[in-house]
Rosetta silent file (secondary structure, phi, psi, omega in degrees, C-alpha in Angstrom):
SEQUENCE: XXXXXXXXXXXXXXXXXXXXXXXXXXXXXXXXXXXXXXXXXXXXXXXXXXXXXXXXXXXXXXXXXXXXXXXXXXXXXXXXXXXXXXXXXXXXXXXXXXXXXXXXXXXXXXXXXXXXXXXXXXXXXXXXXXXXXXXXXXXXXXXXXXXXXXXXXXXXXXXXXXXXXXXXXXXXXXXXXXXXXXXXXXXXXXXXXXXXXXXXXXXXXXXXXXXXXXXXXXXXXXXXXXXXXXXXXXXXXXXXXXXXXXXXXXXXXXXXXXXXXXXXXXXXXXXXXXXXXXXXXXXXXXXXXXXXXXXXXXXXXXXXXXXXXXXXXXXXXXXXXXXXXXXXXXXXXXXXXXXXXXXXXXXX
SCORE:     score description
SCORE:     0.000 S_00000001
   1 L     0.000  138.295  177.758  110.671  122.806  124.258 S_00000001
   2 L   -98.462  157.436  176.203  107.926  120.268  123.552 S_00000001
   3 H   -56.412  -36.149 -178.672  108.133  117.447  121.013 S_00000001
   4 H   -65.574  -16.793  176.154  105.329  119.163  119.077 S_00000001
   5 H   -76.866  -14.427 -179.561  107.635  122.135  118.578 S_00000001
   6 L  -106.997  -53.067  178.012  109.900  119.868  116.497 S_00000001
   7 L  -123.220  137.941 -177.084  107.586  117.333  114.869 S_00000001
   8 E  -129.349  122.299  176.686  103.888  117.752  114.345 S_00000001
   9 E   -68.143  132.559  177.276  101.461  114.999  113.239 S_00000001
  10 E  -134.860  173.596  179.617   99.375  116.125  110.283 S_00000001
  11 L   -63.165  -25.779 -179.623   97.023  114.483  107.805 S_00000001
  12 L   -89.835   -1.075 -177.066   99.941  114.206  105.353 S_00000001
  13 E   122.557 -174.545 -179.718  102.242  112.585  107.917 S_00000001
  14 E   -75.918  126.686 -173.632  104.707  113.786  110.539 S_00000001
  15 E  -114.899  136.094  171.785  105.873  117.294  109.664 S_00000001
  16 E  -110.029   99.416 -177.312  108.999  119.176  110.747 S_00000001
  17 L   -65.493  -40.850 -178.921  108.187  122.833  110.117 S_00000001
  18 L   -62.569  -36.865 -179.793  111.612  124.079  111.151 S_00000001
  19 L   -89.279  -13.683  178.949  113.308  121.726  108.690 S_00000001
  20 L    71.858   32.646 -178.949  110.692  122.115  105.980 S_00000001
  21 E  -141.322  163.937  172.925  110.158  118.369  105.501 S_00000001
  22 E  -114.992  152.722  173.962  107.783  115.488  106.194 S_00000001
  23 E  -105.664  122.900 -177.656  108.695  111.974  107.315 S_00000001
  24 L    47.305   53.073 -177.571  107.041  109.203  105.249 S_00000001
  25 L   -63.071  147.038 -177.737  104.348  111.563  103.965 S_00000001
  26 L   -91.134    0.792  175.329  101.111  109.985  102.771 S_00000001
  27 L  -147.021  161.895 -178.249  100.722  112.491   99.912 S_00000001
  28 L   -59.893  135.294  178.639  103.179  114.359   97.650 S_00000001
  29 L  -135.868  172.019 -179.311  105.130  117.113   99.447 S_00000001
  30 L   -68.945  -44.822 -178.587  108.044  119.407   98.628 S_00000001
  31 E  -133.677  130.079 -179.314  110.574  117.591  100.845 S_00000001
  32 E  -130.539  137.526  169.348  110.289  114.055  102.231 S_00000001
  33 E  -107.653  122.279 -170.319  112.563  111.974  104.462 S_00000001
  34 L  -110.457  131.464 -178.996  111.714  108.297  103.832 S_00000001
  35 L   -77.830  -39.303 -178.571  112.319  105.466  106.312 S_00000001
  36 L  -163.982  171.668 -167.111  112.059  102.569  103.825 S_00000001
  37 L   -91.190    6.089  173.469  110.822  101.585  100.391 S_00000001
  38 L   -66.255  142.239 -166.041  107.546   99.820  101.223 S_00000001
  39 L   -72.282  -10.598  172.309  104.819  101.636   99.364 S_00000001
  40 L   -82.831   -8.671  177.018  102.771  102.666  102.381 S_00000001
  41 L  -114.835  -30.183 -174.706  105.781  104.716  103.508 S_00000001
  42 L  -116.677  102.911  179.998  107.531  105.557  100.225 S_00000001
  43 L  -110.075  154.887  177.963  105.320  107.220   97.652 S_00000001
  44 L   -83.283  161.577  171.897  106.191  108.795   94.332 S_00000001
  45 L   103.472    1.664  178.814  105.684  112.428   93.410 S_00000001
  46 E   -75.642  154.482  176.624  107.651  114.315   96.075 S_00000001
  47 E   -67.528  -42.922  178.506  109.721  117.334   95.116 S_00000001
  48 E  -146.683  144.551 -178.846  112.801  115.984   96.915 S_00000001
  49 E  -129.089  131.707  171.945  113.531  112.763   98.813 S_00000001
  50 E  -112.313  128.402 -178.854  116.199  112.050  101.421 S_00000001
  51 E  -166.847  176.540  172.611  116.806  108.373  102.273 S_00000001
  52 L   -66.258  160.186 -179.783  119.429  105.652  102.317 S_00000001
  53 H   -61.422  -38.989 -179.779  120.900  104.710   98.948 S_00000001
  54 H   -63.443  -42.067  178.767  119.134  101.321   99.061 S_00000001
  55 H   -63.538  -42.756  177.120  115.767  102.942   99.690 S_00000001
  56 H   -61.900  -43.776  179.628  116.271  105.345   96.814 S_00000001
  57 H   -62.187  -43.180 -179.396  117.326  102.497   94.529 S_00000001
  58 H   -68.223  -37.336  174.594  114.320  100.401   95.481 S_00000001
  59 H   -63.054  -37.492  178.881  111.958  103.329   94.958 S_00000001
  60 H   -66.363  -39.401  176.399  113.485  103.830   91.552 S_00000001
  61 H   -62.736  -37.809 -173.209  112.893  100.156   90.706 S_00000001
  62 H   -84.117  -36.805 -172.094  109.312  100.378   91.813 S_00000001
  63 H  -112.734   -9.136 -178.253  108.273  103.797   90.529 S_00000001
  64 L    99.852  167.953 -175.166  110.689  104.598   87.708 S_00000001
  65 L   -60.393  -32.835 -174.428  113.571  107.027   87.290 S_00000001
  66 L  -100.350   38.949 -177.653  111.419  110.126   87.820 S_00000001
  67 L   -69.677  -17.780  177.483  109.786  109.073   91.088 S_00000001
  68 E  -147.352  158.986  178.345  110.896  112.390   92.687 S_00000001
  69 E   -65.572  -37.873  179.508  112.110  115.764   91.522 S_00000001
  70 E  -151.789  153.940  178.628  115.449  115.308   93.314 S_00000001
  71 E  -134.312  153.617  175.726  117.038  112.719   95.583 S_00000001
  72 E  -142.702  127.127  179.323  119.799  112.693   98.193 S_00000001
  73 E   -92.362  145.186  178.032  121.340  109.601   99.774 S_00000001
  74 L  -136.706  138.867 -178.964  122.495  109.541  103.388 S_00000001
  75 L   -85.470  157.964  173.475  124.448  106.798  105.176 S_00000001
  76 E   -58.671  134.901  178.207  123.566  105.289  108.532 S_00000001
  77 L    84.057  -12.709  176.989  124.976  107.447  111.321 S_00000001
  78 L   -79.775  144.348  179.225  125.551  110.397  109.011 S_00000001
  79 E  -126.429  154.639  174.927  123.835  113.650  110.006 S_00000001
  80 E  -147.071  161.485 -179.115  122.935  116.825  108.214 S_00000001
  81 E  -101.665  130.590  176.464  121.226  120.085  109.069 S_00000001
  82 E  -126.259  107.090 -173.909  117.870  120.948  107.571 S_00000001
  83 L    64.380 -127.108 -178.005  116.695  124.362  108.641 S_00000001
  84 L   -98.672   16.426 -177.317  117.075  124.528  112.399 S_00000001
  85 E  -126.954  158.994  173.966  117.224  120.784  113.078 S_00000001
  86 E  -103.723  132.744 -178.081  119.764  117.974  112.758 S_00000001
  87 E  -119.591  132.862  177.033  118.625  114.835  110.894 S_00000001
  88 E  -140.949  150.326  179.155  120.337  111.427  111.085 S_00000001
  89 E  -114.479  141.220 -179.625  119.390  107.933  109.927 S_00000001
  90 E  -135.455  152.440 -176.191  120.005  104.691  111.846 S_00000001
  91 E   -59.205  138.450  177.284  119.281  101.040  110.978 S_00000001
  92 L  -106.627  -13.690  176.543  115.733   99.817  111.578 S_00000001
  93 L    69.213   16.150 -176.235  116.295   96.125  110.765 S_00000001
  94 L   -87.569  -59.265  175.006  113.045   95.925  108.788 S_00000001
  95 L  -144.625  179.154  177.253  114.204   95.437  105.181 S_00000001
  96 L   -56.435  126.794  177.376  117.231   96.394  103.092 S_00000001
  97 L    82.048   -3.655 -176.867  117.927  100.118  103.523 S_00000001
  98 L   -67.907  144.438 -173.255  115.300  100.661  106.216 S_00000001
  99 E  -140.971  151.627  163.318  116.062  103.446  108.660 S_00000001
 100 E   -92.878  146.268 -179.084  114.943  105.184  111.794 S_00000001
 101 E  -109.036  117.608  176.501  114.916  108.981  111.521 S_00000001
 102 E  -101.221  124.539  179.036  116.431  110.913  114.403 S_00000001
 103 E  -118.273  121.657 -175.257  115.534  114.609  114.542 S_00000001
 104 E  -121.902  135.191  178.585  117.403  116.745  117.084 S_00000001
 105 E  -151.503  128.803  175.888  116.809  120.376  118.040 S_00000001
 106 L    52.834   38.837  177.144  117.961  122.350  121.093 S_00000001
 107 L    83.908   -4.738  178.239  119.124  119.195  122.860 S_00000001
 108 E  -101.297  130.810  179.319  115.857  117.295  122.334 S_00000001
 109 E  -116.143  130.408  173.107  115.945  114.152  120.169 S_00000001
 110 E  -115.854  131.068  177.829  112.926  112.516  118.598 S_00000001
 111 E  -112.413  124.357  175.608  113.335  109.162  116.865 S_00000001
 112 E  -100.047  115.227 -170.481  110.812  108.054  114.237 S_00000001
 113 L   -72.934  -27.515 -164.046  111.114  104.286  113.974 S_00000001
 114 L    62.395 -145.332  170.271  109.351  103.664  110.676 S_00000001
 115 L   -95.174  141.567 -176.100  108.827   99.892  110.572 S_00000001
 116 L  -152.713  161.149  170.030  111.370   97.880  112.529 S_00000001
 117 L  -144.238  150.473 -173.982  112.246   94.549  114.069 S_00000001
 118 L  -110.173   26.109  177.709  114.782   93.706  116.753 S_00000001
 119 L  -118.787  161.986 -174.688  115.677   90.169  115.633 S_00000001
 120 L   -65.142  141.342  176.178  118.433   88.981  113.312 S_00000001
 121 L  -147.934  112.989 -175.216  117.891   89.223  109.578 S_00000001
 122 L   -69.625   -5.955 -177.314  120.762   88.348  107.222 S_00000001
 123 L   -99.379    1.288  178.497  119.309   90.503  104.430 S_00000001
 124 L  -153.275  164.729 -179.930  119.562   93.888  106.179 S_00000001
 125 L   -68.637  135.400 -176.334  121.569   95.849  108.726 S_00000001
 126 L   -62.437  150.623  175.464  120.462   95.008  112.301 S_00000001
 127 L   -54.612  136.522  177.813  118.224   97.348  114.295 S_00000001
 128 L  -117.972  123.011  179.586  120.183   99.919  116.321 S_00000001
 129 L   -73.841  127.544 -179.106  118.716  101.261  119.547 S_00000001
 130 L  -117.677  110.324  175.798  118.890  105.082  119.654 S_00000001
 131 L   -58.165  142.653 -176.097  118.331  106.772  123.045 S_00000001
 132 L  -158.708  168.794  176.430  115.914  109.653  122.726 S_00000001
 133 L   -85.478  -37.762  177.836  113.485  111.946  124.531 S_00000001
 134 E  -130.998  134.870 -179.333  110.493  110.994  122.355 S_00000001
 135 E  -119.997  123.742  176.213  110.073  107.747  120.434 S_00000001
 136 E  -102.281  110.183 -172.836  107.558  107.408  117.578 S_00000001
 137 E  -113.184  146.599  167.970  106.942  103.710  117.211 S_00000001
 138 E   -72.398  166.020  175.238  104.915  101.545  114.870 S_00000001
 139 E  -146.288   40.592 -178.345  102.463   99.078  116.419 S_00000001
 140 L   -53.212  -43.801  179.221  101.570   96.732  113.561 S_00000001
 141 L  -115.495   48.176 -175.413  101.638   93.765  115.942 S_00000001
 142 L   -86.944   51.787  171.997  100.917   95.754  119.084 S_00000001
 143 L  -137.289  145.829 -177.784   98.897   93.167  120.977 S_00000001
 144 L   -58.272  -21.882  179.473  100.199   90.558  123.470 S_00000001
 145 L   -65.600  -23.949 -175.758   98.876   87.729  121.280 S_00000001
 146 L   -90.027   95.514  172.000  101.564   88.524  118.705 S_00000001
 147 L  -126.445  109.677 -164.593  104.721   86.740  119.751 S_00000001
 148 L   -74.627  -27.360 -179.172  106.446   85.637  116.583 S_00000001
 149 L    75.762 -164.616 -174.524  108.832   83.002  117.928 S_00000001
 150 L   -90.228  119.403 -178.836  111.848   81.625  116.086 S_00000001
 151 H   -64.053  -26.503  177.122  111.608   81.905  112.264 S_00000001
 152 H   -61.212  -33.223  177.702  113.929   78.914  111.865 S_00000001
 153 H   -67.436  -33.817  178.323  111.224   76.749  113.414 S_00000001
 154 H   -70.781  -38.007  176.470  108.753   77.948  110.798 S_00000001
 155 H   -66.586  -36.333  176.426  111.152   77.123  107.976 S_00000001
 156 H   -61.272  -36.057  175.796  111.600   73.676  109.546 S_00000001
 157 H   -62.198  -43.007  178.884  107.813   73.219  109.252 S_00000001
 158 H   -62.147  -47.108 -178.546  107.993   74.042  105.565 S_00000001
 159 H   -68.249  -33.430  176.450  110.832   71.617  104.896 S_00000001
 160 H   -64.880  -36.898  178.215  109.130   68.879  106.932 S_00000001
 161 H   -66.952  -33.527  175.876  106.037   69.282  104.758 S_00000001
 162 H   -62.733  -38.057  178.715  108.187   68.815  101.650 S_00000001
 163 H   -67.321  -40.112 -179.030  109.347   65.477  103.036 S_00000001
 164 H   -71.034  -33.134 -175.736  105.773   64.400  103.802 S_00000001
 165 L  -128.548   68.999 -174.580  104.432   65.456  100.382 S_00000001
 166 L   -68.354  -13.933 -179.078  107.318   65.085   97.907 S_00000001
 167 L   -92.180   -7.859 -173.280  104.956   65.027   94.926 S_00000001
 168 L  -107.082  143.465  172.388  103.304   68.365   95.726 S_00000001
 169 L   -77.712  150.022  176.433  104.540   71.893   95.105 S_00000001
 170 E  -114.822  110.475  179.242  104.654   74.256   98.067 S_00000001
 171 E   -95.260  120.349 -177.227  103.501   77.768   97.183 S_00000001
 172 E  -110.863  113.728  174.090  104.576   80.332   99.773 S_00000001
 173 E   -74.671  125.681 -179.036  102.854   83.697   99.756 S_00000001
 174 L  -152.835  142.958 -178.054  105.338   86.372  100.751 S_00000001
 175 L   -66.190  142.010 -168.905  105.603   90.101  100.187 S_00000001
 176 L   -61.335  -41.963 -175.291  107.812   91.001   97.280 S_00000001
 177 L  -102.460  109.095  175.293  110.125   93.451   99.010 S_00000001
 178 L   102.566  -60.268 -177.289  111.980   92.170  102.052 S_00000001
 179 H   -66.015  -46.269 -179.769  110.011   89.106  103.129 S_00000001
 180 H   -56.788  -48.651 -176.380  110.730   87.121   99.959 S_00000001
 181 H   -67.840  -38.586  177.269  114.463   87.700  100.140 S_00000001
 182 H   -64.007  -42.745  179.229  114.629   86.924  103.841 S_00000001
 183 H   -60.927  -40.659  179.264  112.740   83.661  103.319 S_00000001
 184 H   -59.345  -44.782  179.761  115.138   82.582  100.611 S_00000001
 185 H   -67.337  -41.401  178.225  118.117   83.056  102.899 S_00000001
 186 H   -60.876  -40.582  179.580  116.362   81.328  105.806 S_00000001
 187 H   -65.609  -42.017  177.254  115.534   78.364  103.569 S_00000001
 188 H   -64.747  -42.582 -179.994  119.158   78.127  102.392 S_00000001
 189 H   -63.556  -23.325  177.765  120.459   78.423  105.948 S_00000001
 190 L   -82.581   -0.336  175.490  118.259   75.450  106.866 S_00000001
 191 L   100.125    2.030  179.587  120.159   73.324  104.356 S_00000001
 192 L   -78.174  121.963 -175.092  117.787   73.333  101.391 S_00000001
 193 L  -120.577   10.064  177.389  119.903   73.386   98.205 S_00000001
 194 L   -82.109  167.434  177.686  117.373   72.677   95.453 S_00000001
 195 L   -59.500  141.620  171.302  116.122   75.415   93.102 S_00000001
 196 E  -108.125  127.929 -178.930  113.748   77.947   94.600 S_00000001
 197 E   -97.228  149.716  179.642  111.176   79.236   92.135 S_00000001
 198 E  -139.166  153.620  174.474  109.741   82.752   92.253 S_00000001
 199 L   -67.956  148.871 -178.567  106.954   84.758   90.666 S_00000001
 200 H   -59.350  -27.084  179.810  108.033   87.251   88.021 S_00000001
 201 H   -65.283  -15.877 -176.582  106.961   90.190   90.221 S_00000001
 202 H   -94.782   -8.235 -169.180  109.841   89.298   92.554 S_00000001
 203 H   -64.656  -53.090 -174.006  112.634   89.282   89.996 S_00000001
 204 H   -58.214  -45.737 -176.822  113.781   92.924   89.919 S_00000001
 205 H   -71.901  -39.254  177.845  113.978   93.362   93.660 S_00000001
 206 H   -62.330  -43.087  177.799  115.584   89.946   94.247 S_00000001
 207 H   -62.840  -36.878  177.995  118.223   90.701   91.617 S_00000001
 208 H   -64.177  -44.084  176.436  118.869   94.062   93.293 S_00000001
 209 H   -55.004  -39.567  179.682  119.422   92.364   96.642 S_00000001
 210 H   -62.914  -35.353  177.695  121.997   90.173   94.921 S_00000001
 211 H   -68.017  -18.380  178.494  123.892   93.271   93.764 S_00000001
 212 L   -95.898   13.946  173.883  124.091   94.272   97.444 S_00000001
 213 L    90.639   10.189  179.015  125.858   91.028   98.326 S_00000001
 214 L   -91.932  122.555 -176.894  122.899   88.882   99.418 S_00000001
 215 L   -99.782  135.307 -177.969  123.235   85.298   98.097 S_00000001
 216 L  -120.218   -0.373 -175.483  120.182   83.152   97.400 S_00000001
 217 L    72.186 -149.001 -175.627  121.645   80.148   95.608 S_00000001
 218 L   -80.348  101.004  178.955  119.791   78.701   92.626 S_00000001
 219 E  -114.833  128.727 -176.020  116.730   80.949   92.158 S_00000001
 220 E  -128.386  151.573  175.328  114.608   80.515   89.029 S_00000001
 221 E   -76.561  131.830 -178.805  111.561   82.172   87.519 S_00000001
 222 H   -62.447  -30.185 -177.275  108.526   79.921   87.718 S_00000001
 223 H   -67.567  -18.541 -178.043  107.437   80.948   84.236 S_00000001
 224 H   -93.147   -1.428 -176.470  110.553   79.326   82.738 S_00000001
 225 L  -103.059  165.111  175.434  109.948   75.901   84.311 S_00000001
 226 L   -98.633  160.088 -176.679  107.741   72.974   83.356 S_00000001
 227 H   -56.619  -37.399 -178.870  104.990   71.569   85.545 S_00000001
 228 H   -64.730  -26.204 -179.739  107.011   68.447   86.299 S_00000001
 229 H   -67.603  -21.204 -172.242  109.796   70.614   87.758 S_00000001
 230 H   -86.842   -9.137  179.634  107.530   71.801   90.528 S_00000001
 231 L   -62.610  123.035 -179.121  106.891   68.442   92.198 S_00000001
 232 L    71.243   16.612 -176.651  108.389   68.694   95.679 S_00000001
 233 L  -105.110  162.555  173.591  109.598   72.247   94.984 S_00000001
 234 E  -103.584  131.022  175.176  109.260   75.567   96.814 S_00000001
 235 E  -129.786  131.640  178.565  107.837   78.519   94.904 S_00000001
 236 E  -101.741  139.645 -179.502  107.470   82.037   96.329 S_00000001
 237 E  -150.770  159.829  172.601  104.774   84.370   95.095 S_00000001
 238 L   -59.501  148.578 -175.664  102.887   87.490   96.167 S_00000001
 239 H   -53.172  -39.810 -177.042  100.038   86.564   98.538 S_00000001
 240 H   -67.192  -24.480 -178.283   97.307   87.371   96.039 S_00000001
 241 H   -68.959  -17.235  179.506   98.828   84.992   93.456 S_00000001
 242 H   -59.534  -25.863 -176.755   97.931   82.021   95.695 S_00000001
 243 H  -114.124   12.621 -178.032   94.366   82.286   94.414 S_00000001
 244 L  -101.894  172.670 -179.848   95.027   83.407   90.849 S_00000001
 245 H   -56.088  -32.049 -179.379   95.330   81.554   87.546 S_00000001
 246 H   -52.611  -36.504 -175.416   99.108   81.690   87.957 S_00000001
 247 H   -73.283  -11.523 -176.520   98.954   79.036   90.691 S_00000001
 248 H   -73.118  -11.920  179.727   97.299   76.447   88.432 S_00000001
 249 H   -75.585   -8.046 -174.553  100.623   75.571   86.828 S_00000001
 250 L   -98.792  141.103 -178.141  101.679   73.769   90.036 S_00000001
 251 L   -77.546  114.028  174.547  100.853   70.113   90.762 S_00000001
 252 L    43.537   59.639 -170.121   98.389   69.786   93.640 S_00000001
 253 L   -70.514  148.011  167.288   99.989   72.703   95.543 S_00000001
 254 E   -96.483  125.248 -178.053  100.122   73.150   99.279 S_00000001
 255 E   -93.285  129.130  175.943   99.520   76.835  100.046 S_00000001
 256 E  -123.508  161.902  179.537  101.632   78.503  102.700 S_00000001
 257 E  -147.914  124.689 -178.204  101.787   82.118  103.800 S_00000001
 258 E  -100.365  109.397 -176.667  104.657   83.759  105.683 S_00000001
 259 L  -166.701  150.891  171.824  103.415   86.566  107.908 S_00000001
 260 H   -62.351  -26.301  179.670  103.104   87.628  111.524 S_00000001
 261 H   -66.724  -17.214  179.732   99.350   87.561  110.936 S_00000001
 262 H   -70.280   -5.583  171.269   99.536   83.772  110.678 S_00000001
 263 H   -65.365  -25.546 -179.686   99.676   83.719  114.474 S_00000001
 264 L   -96.188  111.575 -174.135   95.908   84.221  114.266 S_00000001
 265 H   -59.273  -35.210 -178.393   94.382   80.984  113.015 S_00000001
 266 H   -61.874  -34.526  177.429   91.268   82.714  111.747 S_00000001
 267 H   -63.680  -42.701  179.853   93.405   84.747  109.319 S_00000001
 268 H   -64.575  -43.069  179.508   94.918   81.568  107.890 S_00000001
 269 H   -63.184  -42.847 -179.759   91.483   79.962  107.512 S_00000001
 270 H   -59.802  -34.864 -178.930   90.033   83.046  105.824 S_00000001
 271 H   -89.074   -2.968 -178.288   92.827   82.955  103.246 S_00000001
 272 L    70.075   29.166 -176.527   92.599   79.220  102.717 S_00000001
 273 L   -84.167  123.361 -179.848   96.184   78.773  103.900 S_00000001
 274 L   -83.249  -32.735 -175.107   97.120   75.154  104.605 S_00000001
 275 E  -128.235   85.969  178.719  100.559   75.863  106.061 S_00000001
 276 E   -73.024  132.978 -179.977  100.737   79.123  108.047 S_00000001
 277 E  -119.910  116.028 -177.490  104.313   80.298  108.684 S_00000001
 278 L   -85.368   87.164  176.116  104.766   82.901  111.416 S_00000001
 279 L  -129.867  115.603 -173.618  107.639   84.906  109.946 S_00000001
 280 L  -123.286  147.179  173.664  107.419   88.667  110.419 S_00000001
 281 L  -101.468   15.538  174.648  109.537   91.648  109.473 S_00000001
 282 L  -118.673  155.328  173.789  108.014   93.705  112.273 S_00000001
 283 L   -63.945  141.538  174.057  108.688   93.689  116.000 S_00000001
 284 L   -87.225 -173.263 -176.873  106.216   91.585  117.975 S_00000001
 285 H   -56.729  -45.897  179.993  104.630   92.662  121.251 S_00000001
 286 H   -65.111  -37.576  178.709  107.700   91.783  123.298 S_00000001
 287 H   -67.382  -39.826  178.762  109.961   93.536  120.793 S_00000001
 288 H   -63.400  -51.404 -175.520  107.826   96.674  120.783 S_00000001
 289 H   -67.537  -37.856  179.077  107.613   96.981  124.562 S_00000001
 290 H   -65.432  -39.775 -179.299  111.290   96.148  125.095 S_00000001
 291 H   -67.862  -45.892  178.445  112.333   98.763  122.534 S_00000001
 292 H   -54.637  -47.034 -178.059  110.057  101.451  123.966 S_00000001
 293 H   -66.084  -39.741 -172.967  111.509  100.848  127.437 S_00000001
 294 H   -75.104  -22.236  178.791  115.132  100.704  126.242 S_00000001
 295 H   -65.578  -23.666 -175.502  115.058  104.022  124.350 S_00000001
 296 L    76.975    6.455 -178.801  114.726  105.864  127.662 S_00000001
 297 L   -68.624  140.760  176.646  112.096  108.104  126.077 S_00000001
 298 L   -92.368  -13.795 -179.992  109.645  109.760  128.430 S_00000001
 299 E  -130.377  133.322 -176.170  107.116  110.349  125.674 S_00000001
 300 E  -124.073  125.372  172.191  105.832  107.739  123.215 S_00000001
 301 E  -108.798  134.366 -174.180  103.856  108.396  120.054 S_00000001
 302 E  -118.437  131.318 -177.522  102.270  105.329  118.456 S_00000001
 303 E  -133.345  154.417 -178.013  101.325  104.999  114.810 S_00000001
 304 E    34.275  120.539 -179.643   99.704  102.414  112.494 S_00000001
 305 E   119.693 -147.422 -178.291   98.548   99.176  113.972 S_00000001
 306 L   -85.990   73.579 -172.019   97.231   98.379  117.423 S_00000001
 307 H   -65.061  -42.350 -172.051   97.915  101.834  118.792 S_00000001
 308 H   -62.036  -40.707 -177.096   95.658  101.736  121.847 S_00000001
 309 H   -64.863  -42.700 -179.129   97.233   98.688  123.484 S_00000001
 310 H   -72.284  -34.714  172.875  100.780  100.062  123.275 S_00000001
 311 H   -60.104  -46.010  179.436   99.610  103.485  124.448 S_00000001
 312 H   -61.985  -46.078  179.872   97.981  101.832  127.452 S_00000001
 313 H   -58.428  -41.150 -178.331  101.083   99.760  128.208 S_00000001
 314 H   -66.953  -43.820 -177.139  103.222  102.913  128.074 S_00000001
 315 H   -68.777  -32.058  177.041  100.992  104.985  130.331 S_00000001
 316 L   -68.900  -12.816  176.239  100.850  102.253  132.968 S_00000001
 317 L  -105.698   18.078  172.612  104.634  102.573  133.183 S_00000001
 318 L    81.317   13.204  178.625  104.545  106.279  133.772 S_00000001
 319 L   -95.667  148.239  169.736  105.276  107.390  130.216 S_00000001
 320 E   -77.825  130.270 -175.271  103.378  110.041  128.332 S_00000001
 321 E  -145.544  149.211 -179.353  101.842  108.331  125.336 S_00000001
 322 E  -153.176  147.434  171.071   99.452  109.151  122.521 S_00000001
 323 E   -84.640  147.149  179.199   98.175  107.566  119.291 S_00000001
 324 L   -92.469  -28.960  177.212   98.854  109.499  116.079 S_00000001
 325 L    54.166   41.706  177.339   95.991  108.046  114.033 S_00000001
 326 L   -84.387  121.239 -178.178   97.647  108.895  110.705 S_00000001
 327 L   -81.811  132.559  175.243   95.649  107.310  107.889 S_00000001
 328 L   129.598  -13.641  175.509   97.677  105.669  105.132 S_00000001
 329 L   -99.347  148.087  176.678  100.125  103.354  106.874 S_00000001
 330 L   110.547 -141.053 -174.743   99.515   99.622  107.124 S_00000001
 331 L   -59.173  138.848  173.826   97.380   97.357  104.939 S_00000001
 332 L  -127.046  176.367 -178.841   97.228   98.269  101.275 S_00000001
 333 L   -66.784  121.885  179.244   95.445   96.870   98.266 S_00000001
 334 L   -93.705   -0.070 -172.554   96.781   93.394   97.486 S_00000001
 335 L   -74.117  -19.312 -175.614   94.880   92.962   94.239 S_00000001
 336 L  -103.642   11.156 -168.858   97.572   94.513   92.054 S_00000001
 337 L   -76.761   -6.323  176.525  100.607   92.759   93.449 S_00000001
 338 L  -104.134   -1.493 -173.401  101.154   90.415   90.520 S_00000001
 339 L   -83.719  -61.332 -177.363  100.883   92.997   87.780 S_00000001
 340 L  -160.507  174.360  177.616  103.913   95.247   87.995 S_00000001
 341 L   -91.538  134.556   -0.558  106.029   97.135   90.464 S_00000001
 342 L   -68.289  149.561 -163.261  104.844   98.600   92.820 S_00000001
 343 L  -135.223    5.593 -176.091  102.967   95.417   93.342 S_00000001
 344 L  -174.639  171.264  171.789  101.451   94.653   96.743 S_00000001
 345 L   -66.069  146.806 -169.552  100.479   95.329  100.298 S_00000001
 346 L  -125.521    4.256 -174.994  103.600   95.942  102.323 S_00000001
 347 L   -67.878  -28.308 -175.847  102.954   95.857  106.023 S_00000001
 348 L  -139.660    0.000    0.000  104.106   92.293  106.327 S_00000001
């Protein structure tokens, strides 16, 4: 049996004909298995959706109660049979509820990673390595230049800037789902105990994280504060809000942006970012290559991101590798991220 006999890349996403479902489909389908709730992977309009409870809850927050015709929650490590295949979900370590999808048939296991990272994150279940015959990996940061380093060091840069400029607000651009909540915990773990302000687009998801046991300390909506409150304060907002009218309420703000893309100085300059913070919710080059090797897979499929580099790395190590070239994963439109949920680009 070949991997293509179990999962087949199509224009709508990876399809399992035997099971009658798609994984992270890019258009509405009858049955979808969803890895996580970022909007380039989790779209509304499917007939039925299978995912972790957290992913279903977050999709409901973002798209409304009727985001799918039917839903079914599955726990990490739990398996079920769909047609002639066995499907199981395992932690991906990307955001709350994120999962890898393992599809097994006739003794062959294929693992679809979704988005993942292999470093500690107190806001979600850690990544779990799943041995497999074929591994379908993301490659968002699939170039050797992307080595993210220690996120605690980036938070230390932010707090040091607060000491240097106590009269200025620090506006941190961060994606609403996952990155924002992780940053809040990292900031608290670094000893910062003052109020953290957030954009209104972040409220629903941050409150949901709190219901799942994630503590953020004193978090306040920026719209409820006065301009004087922001001197020397940290405020989190969607990246696009850094350049919008919303940011004018802050006194002489220093703009920061938390993303793996901040490793590239030209990206920071293009966005007018004064304080780039390299904090990523994706595996970096070392994380990608280490994971590919550790799965024991003999065949590697690479999707969204720098596919060619990781394909080349895999083939030089004797693995069969191919890019999937599925359009629809990765960068999305950031212009609507302050309006309502769903609200922003989600790759980082």
